[in-house]
MARTI-748801 format. One record per residue: residue number from 1; residue in three letters; x, y, z of N, C-alpha, C in turn. Coordinates in Angstrom, 1 decimal. Example, Ala and Ser with C-alpha at 12.3 -4.5 7.8 and 13.67 -1.06 7.14 Angstrom:
// MARTI-748801
  num  residu     n.X     n.Y     n.Z    ca.X    ca.Y    ca.Z     c.X     c.Y     c.Z
    1     ALA    13.2    -5.7     7.8    12.3    -4.5     7.8    13.2    -3.3     7.8
    2     SER    12.8    -2.2     7.1    13.7    -1.1     7.1    12.9     0.0     7.9
***
This chain:
// MARTI-748801
  num  residu     n.X     n.Y     n.Z    ca.X    ca.Y    ca.Z     c.X     c.Y     c.Z
    1     UNK   -10.2   -20.7    -5.8    -8.9   -20.2    -5.6    -8.7   -19.5    -6.6
    2     UNK    -8.6   -18.0    -6.5    -7.8   -17.5    -7.6    -6.3   -17.6    -7.5
    3     UNK    -5.3   -17.6    -8.4    -4.0   -17.7    -8.3    -3.4   -16.3    -7.6
    4     UNK    -2.7   -16.4    -6.9    -1.7   -15.0    -6.6    -0.4   -14.8    -7.7
    5     UNK    -1.1   -13.3    -8.2     0.0   -13.1    -9.6     0.9   -12.5    -8.4
    6     UNK     2.3   -12.9    -9.2     3.4   -11.9    -8.5     3.3   -10.4    -8.8
    7     UNK     3.7    -9.8    -7.8     3.9    -8.2    -7.6     4.9    -7.6    -8.7
    8     UNK     4.4    -6.7    -9.8     5.7    -6.3   -10.8     6.5    -5.5   -10.0
    9     UNK     6.3    -5.1    -8.9     7.8    -4.2    -8.9     8.5    -5.2    -8.1
   10     UNK     8.4    -6.6    -8.0     9.1    -7.1    -6.5    10.5    -7.2    -7.0
   11     UNK    11.4    -7.0    -8.2    12.3    -6.9    -8.5    13.1    -5.4    -7.8
   12     UNK    11.9    -4.6    -7.7    12.5    -3.2    -7.3    12.9    -3.4    -5.8
   13     UNK    13.9    -2.7    -5.5    14.6    -2.4    -4.1    13.5    -1.6    -3.6
   14     UNK    13.6    -1.9    -2.1    12.6    -1.3    -1.1    13.1     0.1    -1.1
   15     UNK    14.3     0.7    -1.3    14.5     2.0    -1.2    14.2     2.8    -2.4
   16     UNK    14.1     2.2    -3.7    13.7     2.4    -4.7    12.0     2.8    -4.5
   17     UNK    11.5     2.1    -4.0     9.8     2.3    -3.6     9.6     2.9    -2.4
   18     UNK    10.6     3.3    -1.6    10.4     4.3    -0.8    10.3     5.6    -1.5
   19     UNK    11.4     5.8    -1.7    11.6     7.0    -2.7    10.8     7.7    -3.4
   20     UNK     9.9     6.6    -4.2     8.9     7.1    -5.1     7.9     7.5    -4.2
   21     UNK     7.8     6.7    -3.1     6.3     6.6    -2.3     6.4     8.4    -1.4
   22     UNK     7.9     8.5    -1.1     8.5     9.8    -0.5     8.1    11.1    -1.5
   23     UNK     8.4    11.2    -2.9     8.1    11.9    -3.8     7.0    12.1    -4.1
   24     UNK     5.6    10.9    -3.9     4.4    11.3    -4.1     3.7    12.0    -2.6
   25     UNK     4.3    11.5    -1.6     4.2    12.5    -0.2     4.2    14.1    -0.5
   26     UNK     5.5    14.1    -0.8     6.0    15.5    -0.9     5.0    16.4    -2.3
   27     UNK     4.6    15.5    -3.3     3.7    16.3    -4.4     2.4    16.4    -3.6
   28     UNK     1.7    15.7    -3.1     0.5    16.2    -2.1     0.6    16.8    -1.2
   29     UNK     1.8    17.1    -0.3     1.5    18.0     0.4     2.1    19.4     0.3
   30     UNK     3.0    19.4    -1.3     3.1    20.9    -1.9     1.8    21.4    -2.5
   31     UNK     0.8    20.2    -2.8    -0.3    20.6    -3.6    -1.3    21.3    -2.3
   32     UNK    -1.5    20.7    -1.5    -2.2    21.5    -0.3    -2.0    22.1     0.5
   33     UNK    -0.5    22.5     0.1     0.2    24.0     0.8    -0.3    25.0     0.1
   34     UNK    -0.2    24.6    -1.5    -0.4    25.7    -2.5    -2.2    25.9    -2.7
   35     UNK    -2.8    24.9    -2.4    -4.5    25.1    -1.8    -4.8    26.2    -0.9
   36     UNK    -3.8    26.1    -0.2    -3.7    27.2     1.2    -4.3    26.5     2.3
   37     UNK    -4.2    25.3     2.2    -4.4    24.5     3.6    -3.2    24.5     4.6
   38     UNK    -3.7    24.3     5.9    -2.7    24.5     7.2    -2.1    23.1     7.3
   39     UNK    -0.8    23.5     7.2     0.1    22.0     7.6    -0.5    21.0     8.8
   40     UNK    -0.9    22.0     9.9    -1.4    21.4    11.2    -2.5    21.0    11.2
   41     UNK    -3.4    21.4    10.0    -4.7    20.6    10.1    -4.2    19.0     9.4
   42     UNK    -3.6    19.1     8.4    -3.7    17.6     7.4    -2.4    17.0     7.4
   43     UNK    -1.3    17.2     8.3    -0.2    16.2     7.9    -0.4    15.1     8.6
   44     UNK    -1.2    15.1     9.8    -1.2    13.9    10.6    -2.1    13.0     9.9
   45     UNK    -3.2    13.4     9.1    -3.9    12.3     8.1    -2.9    11.6     7.0
   46     UNK    -2.0    12.4     6.7    -1.4    11.7     5.6    -0.6    10.3     6.1
   47     UNK    -0.8     9.5     4.6    -0.1     8.3     5.1     1.3     8.2     5.2
   48     UNK     2.0     7.2     5.8     3.5     7.0     6.1     4.2     6.7     4.9
   49     UNK     5.4     6.7     4.6     6.1     6.5     3.6     5.7     5.0     3.2
   50     UNK     6.0     4.5     4.4     5.6     2.5     4.1     4.2     2.5     3.8
   51     UNK     3.3     3.0     4.4     1.9     2.9     4.1     1.6     3.2     2.4
   52     UNK     2.2     4.0     2.0     2.0     4.8     0.8     2.7     3.5    -0.3
   53     UNK     3.7     3.4     0.2     4.7     1.9    -0.6     3.7     1.0    -0.9
   54     UNK     3.2     0.5     0.3     2.3    -0.8     0.2     1.3    -0.5    -0.6
   55     UNK     0.4     0.8    -0.6    -0.7     0.9    -1.6    -0.4     1.0    -3.0
   56     UNK     1.0     1.6    -3.2     1.8     1.4    -4.4     1.7     0.2    -5.2
   57     UNK     2.3    -0.6    -4.4     2.7    -2.1    -4.6     0.9    -2.9    -5.1
   58     UNK     0.4    -2.6    -4.2    -1.3    -3.3    -4.1    -1.6    -2.7    -5.4
   59     UNK    -1.6    -1.2    -5.5    -2.2    -0.7    -7.0    -1.7    -1.6    -8.2
   60     UNK    -0.2    -1.8    -8.2     0.1    -2.2    -9.3    -0.1    -3.8    -9.2
   61     UNK    -0.4    -4.4    -8.6    -0.8    -5.6    -8.4    -2.2    -6.0    -8.9
   62     UNK    -3.4    -4.7    -8.7    -4.6    -4.7    -9.0    -4.4    -4.5   -10.6
   63     UNK    -3.5    -3.5   -11.3    -3.4    -3.1   -12.5    -2.9    -4.2   -13.3
   64     UNK    -2.1    -5.3   -12.8    -1.6    -6.4   -13.5    -2.5    -7.7   -13.5
   65     UNK    -3.6    -7.6   -12.9    -4.9    -8.1   -12.8    -6.0    -7.5   -13.7
   66     UNK    -5.8    -7.0   -14.8    -6.7    -6.1   -15.6    -7.8    -5.2   -14.9
   67     UNK    -6.8    -4.6   -13.5    -7.7    -3.5   -13.1    -8.9    -4.4   -11.8
   68     UNK    -8.9    -5.6   -12.1   -10.1    -6.3   -11.0   -10.0    -6.2    -9.6
   69     UNK   -10.4    -5.7    -9.0   -10.1    -5.3    -7.5   -10.5    -6.8    -6.8
   70     UNK    -9.4    -6.8    -5.8    -9.9    -8.1    -5.1   -10.7    -8.3    -4.6
   71     UNK   -11.2    -9.6    -4.2   -11.9    -9.9    -3.1   -11.3   -10.2    -1.7
   72     UNK   -11.9    -9.8    -0.5   -11.6    -9.5     0.5   -10.3   -11.1     1.1
   73     UNK   -10.7   -12.0     0.8    -9.6   -13.1     0.9    -8.2   -12.8    -0.5
   74     UNK    -8.7   -12.5    -1.2    -7.6   -11.8    -2.1    -6.6   -10.9    -1.9
   75     UNK    -7.6    -9.6    -1.2    -6.8    -8.7    -0.7    -6.0    -9.2     0.6
   76     UNK    -6.6    -9.8     1.4    -5.6   -10.4     2.5    -4.4   -11.1     2.1
   77     UNK    -4.5   -11.9     1.0    -3.2   -12.9     0.4    -2.2   -11.8    -0.4
   78     UNK    -3.0   -10.9    -1.1    -2.2    -9.7    -1.9    -1.2    -9.3    -0.5
   79     UNK    -1.7    -8.6     0.4    -0.9    -7.7     1.0     0.0    -8.7     1.9
   80     UNK    -0.5   -10.0     2.5     0.4   -11.0     3.2     1.7   -11.1     2.0
   81     UNK     1.4   -11.3     0.7     2.6   -11.6    -0.4     3.5   -10.2     0.0
   82     UNK     3.0    -8.8    -0.2     3.7    -8.1    -0.2     4.9    -7.8     1.0
   83     UNK     3.9    -8.3     2.5     4.9    -8.2     3.6     6.2    -9.6     3.4
   84     UNK     5.7   -10.7     2.4     6.8   -11.4     2.5     8.0   -11.5     1.7
   85     UNK     7.5   -10.2     0.7     8.4   -10.1    -0.5     9.3    -8.5     0.1
   86     UNK     8.9    -8.0     1.0     9.6    -6.7     1.4     9.6    -7.1     3.0
   87     UNK    10.0    -7.7     4.0     9.7    -7.9     4.9    10.1    -6.9     6.0
   88     UNK    10.7    -5.3     5.8    10.8    -4.5     6.2     9.2    -3.7     6.4
   89     UNK     8.5    -4.2     5.4     6.9    -3.7     5.3     5.9    -4.4     6.2
   90     UNK     6.7    -5.6     6.6     5.7    -6.3     7.7     4.6    -5.7     8.5
   91     UNK     5.2    -5.1     9.4     4.3    -4.2    10.6     3.4    -3.4    10.3
   92     UNK     3.7    -2.6     8.9     2.8    -1.8     8.1     1.5    -2.7     7.9
   93     UNK     1.8    -3.7     6.8     1.1    -4.3     6.4     0.0    -5.1     7.7
   94     UNK     0.5    -5.7     8.4    -0.5    -6.2     9.6    -1.4    -5.3    10.4
   95     UNK    -0.3    -3.9    10.3    -1.1    -2.9    10.8    -2.8    -2.3    10.1
   96     UNK    -2.1    -2.3     8.6    -3.1    -1.9     7.8    -4.6    -3.6     8.0
   97     UNK    -4.0    -4.6     8.0    -4.7    -5.8     7.7    -5.9    -5.6     9.2
   98     UNK    -5.2    -4.8    10.2    -5.9    -5.1    11.4    -7.2    -3.6    11.7
   99     UNK    -6.7    -2.8    10.8    -7.6    -1.4    10.6    -8.8    -2.2     9.8
  100     UNK    -8.8    -2.8     8.9    -9.5    -3.3     8.1    -9.6    -5.3     8.3
  101     UNK   -10.1    -4.9     9.4   -10.6    -6.6    10.2   -11.1    -7.3     9.0
  102     UNK   -11.9    -6.8     8.2   -12.8    -7.7     7.2   -11.9    -8.3     6.3
  103     UNK   -10.8    -7.9     5.9    -9.9    -8.4     5.5    -9.4    -9.6     5.2
  104     UNK    -9.6   -10.2     6.7    -8.9   -11.5     6.8    -9.9   -12.4     6.5
  105     UNK    -9.3   -13.7     6.2   -10.4   -14.7     5.5   -10.9   -15.4     6.6
  106     UNK   -12.0   -15.8     6.4   -13.2   -16.3     7.6   -12.6   -17.7     7.3
  107     UNK   -12.7   -18.2     8.8   -12.0   -19.5     8.5   -13.2   -20.7     9.2
  108     UNK   -13.6   -21.8     8.3   -14.9   -22.8     8.5   -14.1   -23.7     8.7
***
């Protein structure tokens, strides 16, 4: 079993993380609009601010682990750790885990 590394941004407030995610989403929307895409066609495909916040925290954890992508069990633990460190993200984390049912570790 590999150790769970602490999340690098764990000392950053959720408000700051959400602001970073919001800025990223605004940039994506701006770029897609400049490319001539119809917002009615792409807006519902974009992540929510909280989903992107979770993905940014996940990416930081992967980067702090020398870029090594986690196994399904490690991924499950990593996302659970995000939910524990940022309780308001718990619903989003569990929804993401539910969408990727294979992420849950098997119980043998």
